[in-house]
C-alpha positions in Angstrom: 106.2 -6.8 -8.1 108.8 -8.5 -6.0 106.7 -11.7 -6.0 106.8 -11.9 -9.7 110.5 -11.0 -9.9 111.3 -13.9 -7.5 109.2 -16.5 -9.2 108.8 -15.2 -12.8 110.8 -13.5 -15.4 111.8 -9.9 -15.8 109.6 -9.8 -18.9 106.5 -10.7 -17.0 107.2 -8.2 -14.3 107.8 -5.5 -16.9 104.6 -6.5 -18.7 102.6 -6.0 -15.5 104.3 -2.8 -14.5 104.0 -1.0 -17.9 100.6 -2.2 -19.1 98.8 -2.5 -15.8 97.1 -5.7 -16.9 95.3 -7.9 -14.5 96.8 -11.3 -15.3 94.3 -14.2 -15.4 96.8 -16.4 -13.5 99.1 -16.3 -10.5 102.6 -17.2 -11.7 104.4 -19.9 -9.8 107.8 -21.6 -9.9 109.8 -22.0 -13.1 109.7 -25.6 -14.4 111.7 -25.8 -17.6 113.3 -23.7 -20.3 114.0 -24.3 -24.0 117.2 -22.3 -24.2 116.1 -18.6 -24.5 113.2 -19.3 -26.7 110.4 -20.1 -24.1 110.2 -20.7 -20.4 107.6 -22.9 -18.7 106.1 -21.9 -15.3 103.6 -23.5 -13.0 100.7 -21.2 -12.3 97.2 -21.0 -10.8 94.1 -19.7 -12.6 92.7 -16.8 -10.7 89.1 -17.5 -11.7 88.7 -20.9 -10.1 92.1 -21.8 -8.6 92.7 -24.6 -11.1 96.3 -25.6 -11.9 97.7 -24.4 -15.2 101.0 -23.9 -17.0 102.3 -20.7 -18.6 104.6 -20.6 -21.6 106.4 -17.3 -21.6 108.1 -16.0 -24.8 110.4 -13.2 -23.9 110.3 -10.8 -26.9 112.9 -8.4 -25.3 115.8 -10.9 -25.2 118.4 -10.1 -27.9 118.5 -13.7 -29.1 114.8 -13.8 -29.6 114.3 -10.9 -31.9 114.3 -13.1 -35.0 112.0 -15.7 -33.5 109.1 -13.4 -32.7 107.2 -14.6 -35.8 107.6 -18.2 -34.5 106.2 -17.3 -31.1 103.2 -15.7 -32.7 102.7 -18.7 -35.0 102.7 -21.0 -32.0 100.0 -18.9 -30.4 97.9 -18.8 -33.5 98.0 -22.6 -34.1 97.3 -23.4 -30.5 94.2 -21.2 -30.6 92.8 -22.9 -33.7 93.8 -26.5 -33.4 91.7 -28.5 -30.9 92.4 -32.2 -30.4 92.5 -34.5 -27.4 96.1 -35.3 -28.0 97.2 -31.6 -28.6 98.2 -29.3 -25.8 95.0 -27.5 -24.6 95.1 -23.7 -24.9 93.2 -21.7 -22.2 94.2 -18.0 -22.4 96.9 -15.6 -23.4 98.4 -12.2 -22.3 100.2 -10.4 -25.1 102.3 -7.2 -25.1 105.3 -5.8 -26.9 107.7 -7.4 -24.4 106.2 -10.9 -23.9 103.6 -13.4 -24.9 102.3 -15.5 -22.0 100.2 -18.5 -23.1 98.2 -20.3 -20.5 97.6 -24.0 -21.0 96.5 -27.0 -19.0 99.0 -28.1 -16.4 101.9 -30.0 -18.0 105.5 -30.8 -17.7 108.0 -31.5 -20.5 108.8 -35.0 -21.6 112.6 -34.9 -20.7 111.7 -34.0 -17.1 109.1 -36.8 -16.9 111.5 -39.4 -18.3 114.1 -38.5 -15.7 111.5 -38.8 -12.9 110.1 -42.1 -14.1 113.4 -43.9 -14.7 113.0 -46.0 -11.6 109.7 -47.6 -12.7 109.4 -51.3 -13.4 110.7 -52.0 -16.9 107.5 -53.6 -18.1 105.3 -50.8 -16.9 107.7 -48.2 -18.3 107.6 -49.8 -21.7 103.8 -49.9 -21.6 103.8 -46.2 -20.8 106.2 -45.3 -23.5 104.3 -47.2 -26.2 101.1 -45.7 -25.0 102.6 -42.2 -25.3 103.9 -42.8 -28.7 100.5 -44.0 -29.7 99.0 -40.7 -28.6 101.7 -38.7 -30.5 101.1 -40.8 -33.6 97.4 -40.0 -33.4 98.1 -36.3 -33.1 100.5 -36.2 -36.0 98.2 -38.3 -38.2 95.5 -35.7 -37.4 97.8 -32.8 -38.4 99.1 -34.4 -41.5 95.9 -35.8 -42.9 93.1 -33.7 -41.5 94.9 -30.4 -41.2 97.2 -31.0 -44.2 100.1 -29.5 -42.2 103.6 -30.4 -41.2 104.6 -30.1 -37.6 108.3 -29.8 -38.3 109.4 -29.8 -34.6 108.7 -33.3 -33.3 111.2 -33.9 -30.5 111.2 -34.4 -26.7 111.0 -30.7 -26.0 107.8 -30.5 -27.9 106.1 -33.3 -26.0 104.4 -32.5 -22.7 102.9 -34.8 -20.0 99.7 -34.0 -18.2 99.1 -35.0 -14.5 97.3 -38.1 -15.7 100.5 -39.3 -17.6 99.0 -38.6 -21.0 101.3 -37.3 -23.8 100.3 -34.1 -25.5 101.8 -32.6 -28.6 103.0 -29.0 -28.5 105.8 -27.0 -30.0 103.8 -25.4 -32.8 106.3 -22.7 -33.6 106.9 -23.9 -37.2 103.7 -25.8 -37.8 102.7 -24.9 -41.3 100.3 -25.7 -44.1 101.8 -25.6 -47.6 98.8 -23.8 -48.8 99.0 -21.1 -46.1 100.6 -17.8 -47.1 101.9 -17.4 -43.6 103.8 -20.7 -43.5 107.0 -20.2 -41.6 108.6 -23.6 -41.8 109.9 -23.2 -45.3 111.6 -19.9 -44.6 112.3 -19.8 -40.9 112.5 -23.5 -39.9 116.2 -23.2 -39.3 115.7 -20.4 -36.6 114.5 -22.9 -34.1 117.0 -23.8 -31.4 118.9 -26.9 -32.5 116.6 -27.2 -35.5 118.8 -29.7 -37.4 118.7 -32.3 -34.6 115.3 -33.5 -35.9 115.6 -32.5 -39.5 115.2 -35.2 -42.2 118.0 -36.0 -44.7 116.4 -34.0 -47.5 116.3 -30.8 -45.3 119.9 -31.3 -44.3 120.8 -31.6 -48.0 118.6 -28.9 -49.6 117.2 -26.8 -46.7 113.7 -26.4 -45.3 112.3 -25.4 -48.6 112.8 -29.0 -49.9 109.7 -29.9 -47.8 107.5 -28.3 -50.4 108.3 -31.2 -52.8 107.7 -34.1 -50.4 104.6 -35.4 -48.6 103.5 -33.2 -45.7 104.1 -36.2 -43.4 107.7 -36.9 -44.5 109.4 -34.6 -42.0 107.2 -35.7 -39.2 107.7 -39.4 -39.9 111.4 -39.1 -39.7 111.3 -37.0 -36.5 108.9 -39.6 -35.0 111.5 -42.3 -35.6 114.2 -40.2 -33.8 111.7 -39.5 -30.9 111.1 -43.3 -30.6 114.8 -43.9 -30.3 115.2 -41.1 -27.8 112.5 -42.2 -25.3 113.6 -45.9 -25.3 117.3 -45.1 -25.2 117.6 -41.7 -23.4 121.3 -42.2 -22.6 122.3 -43.3 -26.1 123.4 -40.9 -28.9 121.2 -40.5 -32.0 121.3 -43.5 -34.3 123.9 -43.4 -37.1 121.2 -43.0 -39.7 120.6 -39.5 -38.5 124.0 -38.4 -40.0 125.0 -38.5 -43.7 125.2 -40.8 -45.6 122.2 -42.0 -43.5 122.7 -45.8 -43.4 119.7 -47.9 -42.5 119.4 -48.8 -38.8 121.0 -52.0 -37.6 119.8 -54.5 -35.0 122.8 -53.6 -32.9 121.5 -50.1 -32.5 118.0 -51.2 -31.3 118.8 -50.8 -27.6 115.6 -51.0 -25.5 113.3 -50.6 -28.5 110.8 -53.5 -28.4 111.3 -56.1 -31.1 107.7 -55.6 -32.3 108.3 -51.9 -32.9 111.8 -52.1 -34.4 110.6 -53.0 -38.0 108.5 -49.9 -38.1 111.3 -47.9 -36.5 113.6 -48.7 -39.5 110.8 -47.7 -41.9 110.4 -44.3 -40.2 114.1 -43.6 -40.7 114.1 -44.4 -44.4 116.3 -41.7 -46.1 114.0 -41.7 -49.1 111.2 -39.3 -48.2 108.7 -40.8 -50.6 109.2 -44.3 -49.3 109.3 -43.3 -45.7 106.6 -44.5 -43.3 104.2 -41.8 -42.2 102.7 -41.5 -38.6 99.4 -42.6 -40.0 100.9 -45.8 -41.4 102.7 -46.4 -38.1 99.3 -46.0 -36.3 97.6 -48.5 -38.7 100.3 -51.2 -38.2 100.3 -50.7 -34.5 96.5 -51.0 -34.2 96.3 -54.1 -36.5 95.3 -57.1 -34.4 96.7 -59.5 -37.0 99.4 -59.3 -39.7 102.3 -61.2 -38.2 105.4 -59.9 -36.5 105.8 -56.2 -36.2 102.0 -55.6 -36.0 99.6 -54.9 -33.1 102.1 -53.3 -30.7 99.6 -50.5 -30.0 96.4 -52.5 -29.9 97.8 -55.0 -27.4 99.2 -52.4 -25.1 97.4 -52.5 -21.7 97.1 -48.7 -21.3 96.0 -48.2 -24.9 93.2 -50.7 -24.4 92.1 -49.2 -21.1 92.0 -45.7 -22.5 90.0 -46.8 -25.5 87.6 -48.6 -23.3 87.2 -45.7 -21.0 86.6 -43.2 -23.8 83.7 -45.2 -25.2 82.5 -46.7 -22.0 79.0 -45.3 -21.9 78.4 -46.5 -25.5 79.9 -49.9 -25.1 77.9 -53.1 -24.8 77.4 -54.8 -21.4 80.0 -57.5 -22.3 82.6 -54.9 -23.2 82.0 -53.0 -20.0 82.3 -56.1 -18.0 85.5 -57.1 -19.8 87.0 -53.6 -19.2 86.1 -53.6 -15.5 87.6 -57.1 -15.1 90.8 -55.9 -16.7 90.9 -52.9 -14.4 90.4 -54.9 -11.3 93.0 -57.5 -12.2 95.7 -54.9 -13.2 94.8 -52.2 -10.6 98.3 -52.3 -9.0 100.3 -52.1 -12.2 98.9 -48.8 -13.6 101.0 -45.7 -13.1 99.7 -43.7 -10.1 99.1 -40.6 -12.1 97.2 -42.5 -14.8 95.0 -44.0 -12.1 94.3 -40.7 -10.4 93.6 -38.5 -13.4 92.5 -40.9 -16.1 90.8 -44.0 -14.7 89.1 -42.6 -11.7 87.4 -39.6 -13.4 86.1 -41.8 -16.2 84.7 -44.3 -13.7 83.0 -41.6 -11.6 81.5 -40.1 -14.8 80.1 -43.5 -15.7 78.5 -43.8 -12.3 77.1 -40.3 -12.4 75.4 -40.8 -15.8 74.4 -44.4 -15.3 77.0 -46.0 -17.5 77.5 -49.2 -15.5 76.6 -51.1 -12.3 77.5 -49.1 -9.2 78.0 -52.3 -7.2 81.0 -53.0 -9.4 82.4 -49.6 -10.0 82.3 -48.1 -6.5 84.5 -50.8 -5.0 86.8 -50.4 -8.0 87.1 -46.7 -7.4 88.0 -47.2 -3.8 90.5 -49.9 -4.8 92.3 -47.5 -7.2 92.0 -44.8 -4.6 94.5 -46.6 -2.3 97.3 -45.6 -4.6 96.3 -42.0 -4.9 98.5 -39.4 -3.1 96.9 -38.2 0.2 96.8 -34.6 -1.1 94.8 -35.6 -4.1 92.5 -38.2 -2.5 89.9 -35.6 -1.6 89.5 -34.2 -5.1 90.1 -37.4 -7.0 88.2 -40.0 -5.0 86.0 -38.4 -2.3 84.5 -35.5 -4.4 83.0 -37.8 -7.1 81.6 -40.3 -4.5 80.0 -37.5 -2.5 78.3 -36.2 -5.6 76.9 -39.7 -6.2 74.8 -39.5 -3.0 72.4 -37.2 -4.9 71.7 -40.1 -7.3 68.2 -41.5 -7.1 69.5 -45.0 -8.2 69.1 -47.5 -5.4 72.0 -49.6 -6.6 74.3 -46.6 -6.4 73.1 -45.7 -2.9 73.6 -49.3 -1.6 77.1 -49.5 -3.2 78.0 -46.2 -1.5 76.7 -47.2 1.9 78.3 -50.6 1.8 81.7 -49.0 0.9 81.4 -46.2 3.3 83.9 -47.6 5.9 86.7 -47.3 3.3 86.4 -43.5 2.8 84.5 -42.2 5.8 87.7 -41.1 7.5 88.5 -38.8 4.6 85.2 -37.0 4.9 85.1 -33.7 6.8 82.2 -32.5 8.9 81.1 -29.8 6.6 80.9 -32.2 3.6 78.8 -34.7 5.7 76.4 -32.0 7.0 76.0 -30.0 3.8 76.2 -32.6 1.0 75.8 -36.1 2.3 73.1 -35.8 5.1 70.4 -34.0 3.0 70.5 -36.9 0.5 71.2 -39.7 3.0 68.2 -39.1 5.2 65.8 -40.0 2.4 67.0 -43.6 3.0 65.2 -43.7 6.3 61.8 -43.5 4.6 62.6 -45.6 1.5 60.1 -48.2 0.6 62.8 -50.8 0.2 63.8 -52.3 3.5 67.4 -53.0 2.4 68.0 -49.2 1.9 66.5 -48.4 5.3 68.7 -50.9 7.1 71.9 -49.8 5.2 71.1 -46.2 6.1 70.8 -47.1 9.8 74.2 -48.9 9.7 75.8 -46.0 7.9 74.9 -43.5 10.7 77.2 -45.4 13.1 80.1 -44.3 10.9 78.9 -40.8 10.1 77.6 -39.8 13.6 80.9 -38.3 14.8 80.7 -35.9 11.8 77.1 -34.9 12.2 76.1 -31.6 13.9 74.4 -31.4 17.3 71.2 -30.2 15.7 71.1 -33.2 13.4 72.0 -35.6 16.2 69.5 -34.3 18.8 66.6 -33.5 16.5 66.5 -34.7 12.8 68.1 -38.0 13.3 66.2 -39.0 16.4 62.9 -38.3 14.7 63.8 -40.8 12.0 65.0 -43.4 14.5 61.8 -43.0 16.5 59.9 -43.9 13.4 62.2 -46.8 12.6 61.6 -48.4 16.1 58.1 -49.3 14.7 59.4 -50.6 11.4 57.8 -53.8 10.1 61.3 -55.4 9.7 62.6 -56.9 12.9 66.3 -56.4 11.9 65.7 -52.7 11.4 64.1 -52.3 14.8 67.0 -54.2 16.3 69.7 -52.2 14.5 67.8 -49.0 15.4 68.0 -49.8 19.1 71.7 -50.6 18.8 72.3 -47.4 17.0 70.6 -45.3 19.7 72.8 -47.1 22.2 75.8 -46.1 20.2 74.7 -42.6 19.9 73.8 -42.2 23.6 77.1 -40.7 24.9 77.1 -38.1 22.1 73.6 -36.8 22.7 72.8 -33.7 24.7 72.1 -33.9 28.4 68.3 -33.2 28.1 68.0 -35.5 25.1 69.6 -38.4 27.0 67.1 -38.1 29.8 64.1 -37.8 27.4 65.0 -40.4 24.8 67.1 -43.2 26.0 64.9 -44.9 28.6 61.7 -44.8 26.5 63.6 -46.0 23.4 65.2 -48.9 25.2 62.0 -49.8 27.1 60.2 -49.9 23.8 62.8 -52.4 22.5 62.3 -54.6 25.6 58.6 -55.0 24.6 59.5 -56.0 21.0 58.3 -59.4 19.8 61.7 -60.1 18.3 64.0 -61.7 20.8 67.2 -60.1 19.5 65.5 -56.7 19.7 64.8 -57.3 23.4 68.4 -58.4 23.9 69.5 -55.2 22.1 67.4 -53.2 24.4 69.0 -54.7 27.5 72.5 -54.3 26.1 71.7 -50.7 25.1 70.9 -50.0 28.7 74.2 -51.4 29.8 76.2 -49.6 27.0 74.7 -46.3 28.1 75.0 -46.9 31.8 77.0 -43.7 32.3 74.5 -41.6 30.5 71.8 -42.0 33.3 71.6 -39.9 36.4 71.7 -42.0 39.5 68.1 -41.0 40.4 67.0 -42.2 37.0 68.8 -45.5 37.4 66.8 -46.2 40.6 63.4 -44.9 39.4 63.4 -45.7 35.7 66.2 -47.9 34.4 66.1 -50.7 37.0 62.3 -51.0 37.0 62.3 -51.1 33.2 64.9 -53.9 33.1 63.3 -56.0 35.9 60.5 -57.1 33.7 63.0 -58.7 31.3 64.3 -61.0 34.0 61.1 -63.1 33.5 61.3 -63.0 29.7 60.2 -66.2 27.9 63.7 -66.4 26.3 66.7 -67.4 28.4 68.9 -65.3 26.3 67.0 -62.2 27.3 66.7 -63.3 31.0 70.5 -63.9 31.3 71.3 -60.5 29.8 68.7 -58.8 32.0 70.1 -60.2 35.2 73.6 -59.0 34.2 72.2 -55.6 33.5 70.4 -55.5 36.9 73.6 -56.5 38.6 75.5 -53.8 36.8 73.0 -51.1 37.8 72.6 -52.3 41.4 76.3 -52.2 41.9 76.3 -48.7 40.7 73.5 -47.8 43.1 75.4 -49.4 45.9 78.6 -47.5 45.1 76.7 -44.3 45.0 74.8 -45.1 48.3 78.1 -45.7 50.0 79.1 -42.1 49.3 75.9 -40.6 50.7 75.8 -39.1 54.2 74.0 -41.1 56.9 71.4 -38.5 57.3 69.9 -35.5 55.5 70.1 -32.0 57.0 67.7 -31.3 59.9 64.8 -29.0 59.1 64.5 -25.4 60.2 68.0 -25.7 61.8 66.6 -27.7 64.7 69.6 -29.4 66.1 67.4 -31.0 68.9 65.0 -32.7 66.4 66.6 -36.2 66.8 66.3 -35.9 70.6 62.6 -35.1 70.3 61.8 -38.1 68.1 60.8 -41.1 70.3 61.9 -44.4 68.8 64.4 -42.8 66.5 66.4 -45.3 64.5 70.1 -45.0 65.2 72.8 -47.5 65.9 72.5 -46.5 69.6 68.7 -46.6 69.8 67.4 -49.8 68.1 64.4 -51.4 69.7 64.7 -54.8 71.3 61.2 -56.3 70.5 58.7 -56.6 67.7 56.1 -54.6 69.5 58.7 -52.0 70.4 59.7 -51.8 66.8 56.1 -51.1 65.7 55.6 -48.6 68.5 58.9 -46.8 67.8 58.1 -46.6 64.0 54.6 -45.2 64.8 55.9 -42.7 67.2 58.6 -41.5 64.8 56.2 -41.2 62.0 53.7 -39.2 64.0 56.3 -36.9 65.4 57.8 -36.1 62.0 54.4 -35.5 60.6 53.4 -33.2 63.4 56.5 -31.2 62.6 54.9 -30.3 59.2 51.2 -29.9 60.0 49.5 -26.8 61.1 48.4 -26.8 64.9 44.7 -26.8 63.9 45.2 -30.1 62.0 46.9 -32.0 64.8 43.8 -34.0 65.8 43.5 -36.4 62.9 44.6 -40.0 63.1 47.6 -41.2 61.1 47.9 -44.8 60.0 51.1 -46.1 58.6 51.9 -49.4 57.0 55.4 -50.2 55.6 55.4 -53.3 53.6 58.2 -55.7 52.8 60.5 -54.6 55.6 62.7 -56.8 57.6 63.8 -56.1 61.2 66.2 -58.1 63.2 65.5 -57.3 66.9 67.4 -58.6 69.8 65.3 -61.2 71.6 66.4 -62.9 74.7 69.9 -61.5 74.4 70.5 -62.8 70.8 69.8 -61.5 67.3 66.9 -63.2 65.8 65.6 -62.6 62.3 62.1 -61.3 62.3 60.4 -61.6 58.9 57.7 -59.1 58.0 54.6 -60.2 56.1 53.0 -57.6 53.9 49.2 -57.1 54.0 47.6 -59.6 51.7 45.4 -58.3 48.9 42.4 -60.2 50.3 42.7 -58.5 53.6 43.2 -55.1 52.1 41.5 -54.5 48.8 43.3 -51.2 48.4 46.2 -51.6 45.9 49.6 -50.9 47.4 51.4 -47.9 46.0 54.8 -48.5 47.7 56.4 -45.7 49.6 53.9 -43.0 48.5 51.8 -40.8 50.5 48.4 -42.4 51.0 49.6 -45.6 49.3 48.4 -47.9 52.0 45.4 -47.6 54.3 44.9 -49.8 57.3 41.5 -51.2 57.8 39.5 -49.8 60.7 39.6 -52.1 63.7 39.2 -52.0 67.4 41.6 -53.4 70.0 38.9 -55.8 71.2 38.6 -57.4 67.8 42.4 -57.8 67.6 42.5 -59.4 71.0 39.8 -61.9 70.0 41.5 -62.7 66.8 44.8 -63.2 68.5 43.3 -65.5 71.1 41.9 -67.7 68.5 45.1 -68.0 66.5 47.4 -68.9 69.3 47.5 -72.6 68.4 48.8 -71.9 64.9 51.8 -69.9 65.9 55.2 -71.5 65.3 57.6 -69.2 67.0 56.9 -70.5 70.5 58.1 -68.1 73.1 60.5 -66.1 71.0 58.3 -63.0 71.0 56.9 -61.1 74.0 53.8 -62.2 75.8 50.8 -60.0 75.2 49.8 -60.4 78.9 53.2 -59.3 80.1 52.5 -55.7 80.6 56.0 -54.9 81.6 57.3 -56.1 78.3 54.5 -55.5 75.9 53.1 -52.0 76.0 56.0 -50.2 77.5 57.0 -48.9 74.1 53.5 -47.6 73.5 53.7 -46.0 77.0 57.0 -44.3 76.1 55.8 -43.2 72.7 54.0 -39.9 72.2 50.3 -40.0 71.5 48.8 -40.2 68.0 47.8 -36.8 66.7 44.9 -36.2 64.4 45.0 -34.5 61.1 42.3 -33.4 58.6 44.7 -33.3 55.7 44.1 -35.6 52.8 46.3 -38.6 52.2 48.3 -36.7 49.6 49.8 -34.2 52.0 53.0 -32.7 50.6 56.4 -33.1 52.0 56.2 -36.7 53.5 56.9 -39.4 51.0 57.2 -42.1 53.7 54.1 -44.2 52.9 52.0 -42.6 55.6 48.2 -42.7 55.0 45.8 -40.4 56.8 42.2 -41.2 57.7 39.5 -39.5 59.7 39.6 -39.8 63.5 37.8 -42.8 65.2 36.8 -43.3 68.8 39.4 -46.1 69.1 42.5 -44.5 67.8 45.0 -47.0 69.2 43.0 -49.9 68.2 43.5 -48.8 64.6 47.1 -48.0 65.3 47.7 -51.5 66.7 45.9 -53.1 63.7 48.0 -51.1 61.2 51.2 -52.0 62.9 50.5 -55.7 63.2 51.5 -56.6 59.6 54.8 -55.1 60.2 55.8 -56.4 63.6 53.5 -59.2 64.7 52.8 -61.2 61.6 53.2 -65.0 62.1 54.2 -64.5 65.8 53.5 -66.8 68.7 50.9 -65.8 71.3 49.3 -67.6 74.3 46.1 -69.4 73.5 44.2 -67.5 76.1 44.4 -63.9 77.3 44.1 -63.9 81.1 45.8 -60.8 82.2 44.7 -57.2 82.2 47.1 -54.6 81.0 48.2 -52.3 83.7 50.8 -49.6 84.1 54.2 -51.1 84.6 57.6 -49.6 85.0 59.3 -48.9 81.7 61.8 -51.5 80.5 65.1 -50.1 79.4 65.8 -50.5 75.7 69.0 -52.4 74.8 70.8 -50.8 71.9 71.2 -53.1 68.9 74.0 -52.9 66.4 71.5 -53.5 63.5 69.9 -50.6 61.7 66.2 -51.0 61.0 65.5 -52.1 57.4 62.4 -49.9 57.0 63.6 -46.7 58.5 63.6 -43.8 56.1 65.2 -41.7 58.7 69.0 -41.4 59.2 70.9 -43.5 61.7 72.0 -40.4 63.5 68.7 -39.9 65.3 68.9 -40.2 69.1 67.3 -42.8 71.3 63.7 -42.3 72.6 63.3 -40.1 75.6 61.0 -40.7 78.6 57.6 -39.0 78.7 56.2 -37.5 81.8 54.1 -39.8 84.0 50.5 -40.0 83.1 47.9 -38.1 85.1 45.8 -40.6 87.2 42.4 -39.0 87.2 41.2 -38.3 83.7 37.7 -39.0 82.5 37.2 -41.2 79.5 35.0 -38.7 77.7 37.2 -35.7 78.2 37.1 -33.8 74.9 40.4 -33.4 73.2 42.2 -30.2 74.0 43.9 -28.3 71.3 47.6 -27.7 72.0 47.8 -24.7 69.8 49.3 -21.9 71.7 50.6 -24.1 74.6 54.0 -23.7 76.0 56.4 -26.6 76.0 55.6 -27.5 79.6 51.9 -27.4 79.0 52.2 -29.6 75.9 54.1 -32.1 77.9 51.4 -32.2 80.6 48.7 -32.5 78.0 50.6 -35.4 76.4 50.9 -37.2 79.7 47.2 -36.8 80.4 46.3 -38.3 77.1 48.6 -41.3 77.7 46.8 -42.0 81.0 43.4 -41.9 79.2 44.6 -44.3 76.7 45.8 -46.7 79.3 42.5 -46.7 81.1 40.6 -47.4 77.9 42.8 -50.4 77.1 42.3 -51.8 80.6 38.6 -51.4 80.3 38.4 -53.1 77.0 40.4 -56.1 78.3 38.2 -56.4 81.3 35.1 -56.4 79.1 36.5 -59.1 77.0 37.5 -61.2 80.0 34.0 -60.9 81.5 32.4 -61.8 78.2 34.5 -64.9 77.9 33.6 -65.9 81.5 29.9 -65.4 80.8 30.1 -67.6 77.8 31.5 -70.5 79.7 28.7 -70.2 82.3 
């Protein structure tokens, strides 16, 4: 009860303590008090949390004992009288100690006048005339329709709603002459300061004199005094209010408008039967013609707007257009509370029930919403607009989507997910292209407020469908949208969706869709893993570099440059070599021809030999001992090596195998991707002899007949090993192809290595020398790393092999090295080298003899 004692009165606290009632409201701060008669509090309705006001009549106060019948009369009249301009009754709590009447949220007129004193004079005058119009309507209803006299028309009986509308209250002495319970004739004088608004006849003869005059006489006179009080709040009452009640003079007009002053004088006529009634004042004010002193209500801006809003749905199209035009032109001059609680709700209601064009009203709602207080914006502007997303009218949907940038920041995530998205997603499948495109554009603004489930599932399904939309602009905007959404998608979703979506855009027939695909790749560059950049992104963009449209080509080259720079930056941070396998620290030392800065080859033949030796050695590391007898052929295309020739660095271009020479399609650096054609060393020598005249490199390369400079690399390299594995052996990935063993293994090896190291080289026109064992030439280290080496540059230089065994038959069957010790393997390798050398010499000799026999 301490809460009620701090914010409410002792009467309310006592009421709750003694009766144990559960009040339908939560009492708030005290707002105003009419002496001891009643007290006004702000309150909150418990049922729905809406804002209300509570009038408390304290029946325990000593000064209020005689006025209890007036309090009960006020409750009875509020319950039974319903009118738009009368204070709206909601509920009541009664007891012997207090009566608490709950009404709509209001504040008394004196308080509102003091708070609005700083307004622009013209706007203030419009507001006052509009308020007097509403009070005149209410009094005319009471006098004519209810045949009653209010008897208490004064500022304390007028209340202002949050929308700025005037409501008539103060029904304590409201009475019907025919009613047996009429209190005004016997208890009218018990009201606090009752004689301040009493007409002359009452001051002369008492309140019972009202029985002999029209029921509107007392209210007409009090309305005149109210008019003077609101326009001249700091002036004393006019002289006519005191006996002998002289007629008002122009000097006492004050701020009363000239158009209203003639009617003001008639309201204060001392003769009750000649006095103007509220009904007559209303008729004169609403007359559009009649000369001076007429039409002050009908020409009032607020009066016209309210009348138009009240009958908006039933008005003609021309009247609606006229009203909307007036609202748009005068938007900044309306009182903020009038805009928030009177104009905006009416416009939203017209939209909801199809009263006007949404394309006109929605922008107007947002225009008025700029003047709404931040605390009220959500309930006054956002809530009605969110409700409109459920409308099936396409005009309303388009208007909402076009105006979305103006209120999207005021939307919270829960509202977007629960209320907007379920209705918005229907636009993706709408049959009208304009709706689909507007929906796509709206997602850009709403995406930060969508849940992860919607972003990564529901939304992407719609966008995938729209990438095949018949409208080119929708396909383009869809690609742009996916690019904007990329950073906010989940990790797995990025990897699955982005590259296929953008690649699809690159194949679009619409040029701007292709440009959007390239730019989307660039916009989401940070969303791709570096491996995906190399294997998926760059290959996808490269095709666009040859697009038929220059706009696409230029953008594609910029994209390729961007991603290549990223690859280069990442490659610069990578180690020079990967970890050695099986913890073998001596692996580089066992790899002949290893590619390191200290072990580069110094000739084209040495490069081919070193590459072959390295490939065979690394493969042998992975194969089982029983599979070591198969032949491995390796061809690396498109590589460039710069060997040191004659003491200087000379560029050595490498020509790939032509499709005509090798019908097998190249597969790049994939296992089994390239297969060298089967050949013999004798055929190679014959071909080389016939092509000597077409060489253009002169003597830059080594001479095939110079044994000491040609085959030394082969002599130092380990022998080829055979393997029965298929060309798809796992764990390689270096472009090594496997084929069955042939009687002339090295002939095939030489043939496969020719495209890499001997293409377009210069050779003598005749081969006259026979290869013979020669001392090994020392390899000069080169500062250049090999371009085609998949190995790291940390591998050591080739090591010498044991000398070959001199006496080995040509047809000695191969011996398996399974189970041999390291020394035995070395001896077996040396024996095989010697066999190979003898076979080479024999082939050359046969070729030479055949050539000599041909000449004879």
